[in-house]
N, C-alpha and C positions, 0 to 999 in steps of 0.2 A: 406350455411346451412339454413334450415328452422327451426325457433324457435318453441318450444313446448308450450310456455306460452299461456294461453287463458282465456278469461272470456267473458260473453255475456251481452249486455245491458238488463236491466230488463223490463218486460212488466207488465201491470196491470193484475191481476188475476180475472177470473170470474168462479164461481162454479155452474154449472148447477145441477139440481136435479138428484141425482145418480140413483134413481129408474126409472125415465123417460128415462135416457140415456140407462140403462140396457135393458129396454123394447124395446126401439127403435133399439138397436143393435141386439137384438134377432130377431126382425121382419126383419131387413135387411139381417141377416144371412140366414133366411128362404127363402127370395127372391133370394139370391145368389144360394142356393141349388136348387131352383125351375128352375131358368133360366140359369143354367150352365151345364145342362145335356148333351148338345151337345159337350162339351169340351173333354170328355173322348174318344168318337168315333173319333173326329177330330184329337186328338193327335195320336190315333191308326193308322189312315190313313197316317198321316205324317211320323210316324215311319216305315211304309213300305218302304220308300225311303230314308229318312234322318237318318243317323247313327250319334249319338253324337250331337254336336252343340245345346245342350240343351238351353243355354242362347239365341242363335239366334232365335230358334223357339219360345221361350217364349216372346221375344221382338216383334216378328211378331204377336203373339196373343194379346199383349198389344196394338199394332197398331189397330187391328180389334176392340178391346173393347173400344178404345178411339177416333178413327178417326184421330189419329196423323200420321204424315209421318215419315219415317225412312231412314237414310243414312247409308248404309252398307259399311264399309271399310275393305278391306282384300286382300290378295294376290290371284292371279288366282288359281282356282282349289279347293277352300274351300267351295263349295256348296252354295254360296250366291244366284246365279241366280236359282239354282235348288230348294232351300228352298222356295223362293218367289213363283215360279211356282207351287210347290207342295201345299203350303198353299192356293193359289188361286183356285186350283182344288177342294179343300175340301169345298169350299163355292159355293152355287148355284147362281153365278153371272158372269158377263163378265170380261175378263182379256185381257190386251194388253201389249205386250213387245215392247218397243221402244229402238232401238239401236242408241245411240247418236254418231254423227260423226261431224268432224270439218266443213263439208260443209252443215250442216242442216240450215234450215230457220224456223222462228217461225210458219209459215203456215204449215210446215210439221207435227207439233204436235197438233196445236189448230184448224187448218182448214182455209178456205179462202172463199172469194166471187168469184163465177164463172159466167161469163156473158152468158146468154142463148139467142142467137140471135133469136130463134123462138118466145120466149115470150117477147123479148126486155127488159129483166130485169135481175138483178143479183140474183143468188140463193146461198144459204149457203151450202158449203160442209164441214161437220164437220170432224175434225181430230181424231186420235187415243186417244187423251186425254179424249174423251167423253166415258170413260169406268170406271167401278167401281174400279178395281185394276190395277194400272199402274206399270210395272217394267221399270224403267228408267235406262237402262244398260249403265254403264260407263258414267254417267251424266257429268263428268268433261271433256269429249271430245268435248262437244258442245260449241260453242262460247257464249259470254255473252248475246247477244240478244235473243238467244234461251233459255238460262237458265232463263232470266228475264221474258220470256213468261209464265213460270210456277208460278211466284209469285202470280198473281191474283187467279189462280186456286187453289194453295195450301192454301192460307189464306182465301179467300172468297168463295171458291167452286163455282166459276162461270168463264166464259170465254167471252171475248168481241171480236167479229169478225165484222169488219167494224163499223157500228153504233149500232149493236144489241148485247145485253148481254144474254148469255144462262146459265142456271143453270146446274151444274154437278150432277151426281147421289148422292143419300143420302150416300151410301157407296162409298166414294172416297178416295183412298189411293195412295200416291206416295211412292214407295219403290225403292230407288235409290242405285246404287252400284258405287264404284270407287276404283281404284287401288292406294295404297298409295305410291308406289315406282316408277312407270313408269310415268314420268312427261312430256316426249317429246310428243308434239302435244296435250297437255291438257290445260284447262283453269280453274284456281282456282275458286271455287264457291264464288260469292259475299256474304259479311256478311249478307245482308238482306235476302238472300235466305237460307243460312245455318241456320239462326235463325228460319226459318219456319219448319225445321225438328224437331219434338218432341224429337227424339232420334238419337244419332250417335252410332252405334254398331260396335266395332272393332272385326272382326272375326279372330280367331286364328287357329293354326293347331290342328287337332284332336290328342287324346292321342294314344299310341301304341295299346292299346286294341281296341279303336274305329277304328283305321285304319285297324286292322286285321278283324274286323266285317264288314268293307266296302268291303274288298276282298271277304269275305264269302257271302255277300248279292248280289254281282255281279253274283255269280254262280246260284243264285235262279232265275235269269231272270227278265225281266221287270215286275213291279207291276202295277195293275190297281187301280188308286186312285178314290174313290167314293166321290161325294159331300154329306156331312152330315149336313151342317148348311145352313139354308136359310137366306136371307136378313132380314126377320122378326126376326129370332133368334138373329142376330147380333144387330139390332136396339133396341130390347127389353133389351138385355144384357147391351148395352151402357147406357140406362136409369138407370138400376140397379147400374151400376158402378158409375155413377155420384151422386147417392144417398147414397153411402157407407159412413158410419160415420167417420168423421175426428175430433178428439178431438182438443180443442182449443190449448192445449200445443203442439200437433203435428203440427198444423198450424204455431205456432210461431217458432217451430224448423225449419220448411221449410223456412220461411221468413229469419231466422237467417243464414241458409246455403247460400241462394242466396245473401243476403245483404253482407255477409262476402267476397264475390268475388268482391264487389264494394268498400267497406270500411273496409279492413281487420284490419286496425289499431284500429277501434272501438271495435274489439274483441280481442285486444292485440295479434294479429297475425303478427309476424314480417316476412313479405314476401318480404321485401327489394325492393319494386318497381317492382316485377316480373309481376304483372298484369297491363296491359295498360287499358283495359276496361273489366268490369265484365259482368255478365249475366243480361239479360233484364227481365222485369216483366213477359214476356212470359214463361221464365224458371220456375218461381214460379207457374204459372198456370199449366204448363205441369207436374211439379214434383208432384203436388197434384193428377192430373189425373192418372199418372203412378203408384203412390202409391195405389190409389184406384183400379186400374186394377190388380196390383199384389195381393192385398187382395182378389179380386174376384177369381183370379186363384188359390188362396190357400183356397177358400171356406169360407172366412170370410166376415162379414158385417161391419167390422171396420178396420181402418188403424193403423198399429203399426210403431214405429220409424224404425224398421228393414226394412219395406217396403220402407220407404223414403231413407234409406241408400243404399238399393239395387238398387234403380233407379237413385240415384243422379249422379253417374258417367256418365251414358249414356245421361242424360238430360243436364248436364252442360259442358261436355268436349269440345264440339264444339262451345260453347258460350263465352269462355274466349279468349281474345286477349292478348297474352303475350308480354312482352317487349324484346328488344334485349339482355338485361342482362340475362333474364331467358334462352333464347336460347343459349347464350354464356356459361352458366353454365350447360347446358344439362338438364334443368328442363322443363318438358312438363305440359300440362293442367291437366293430370291425377295425377301427383305428387301434384299439388296445391290442387286439389279436395280432395285427400286422406288426405292431411294435415288439410284441413278445417273440414272434417268428424271426424278426430281424435281429433280435438281441441274443437269443439262446444259441450257443454254438451248435452247428450241425455236425453229427459224427461222421 
């Protein structure tokens, strides 16, 4: 059983000028309205193909607005790949789908040096990773050395081939999929790589009404998806997102949520040793960015605690390493996060 007792350590208070904050928030909200005009047509284009899966589509938009990578986990046939491909078509940029297999080599995705006998020198042949939006399909089917080749690209947005280092595009997103139940011939992602994903989104079945709508949409025939957002639109929106106002109390709330995964006893959370290792500081940074992106999608220039709570599960679920005791009792990371969200006081 997870105890419901909670209290949080106190922080020092700082009180900014209320009028200055109000003026700043108004200006930021106006900036959001100005630079989010492409969102409505983009959602319209996606809606031509994707029925339901509202959360999945929203998380893909969060990735566009923050530059964060996403790990999509779900059973086959839940439109994971289709959603990524559809979002990619709505943006005026290049897209590559990489099908990961057990026999892949790092050079298959990052590129390699090829000897040119005529010029008696090596030339660089760049791999498919040098694209703006990457669909890494069934990423857990690739061996560890291939998965590790993505680490530098995902964190530093650069790739090293031989002795040369090459920058990746400004809009560089890795949107990876994996099947949660089919484990034969798969390689679990190393913790260092899992932590590079801003979000882990668990894709579920559609509702009955949504599934009926899927059938009806098939009768309408294939839809032509138009690109409605330019790279400049995306990069400008990212600047606006990073400047969205986050109150000091909300920042402390975010820190408390993440820190509670490491030291739950400091918050009077009786988790009975269920957590072996908690979330890294990267989780704190990502939770702030995700909350800002959700505020942007809602047309606001400020972050609310509800934005934080909405993004917390997808930001934290893959960053907790649970003990054998938790597994034995059938407790997963989502249970732990829900417990923390229910226990930490909301500002």
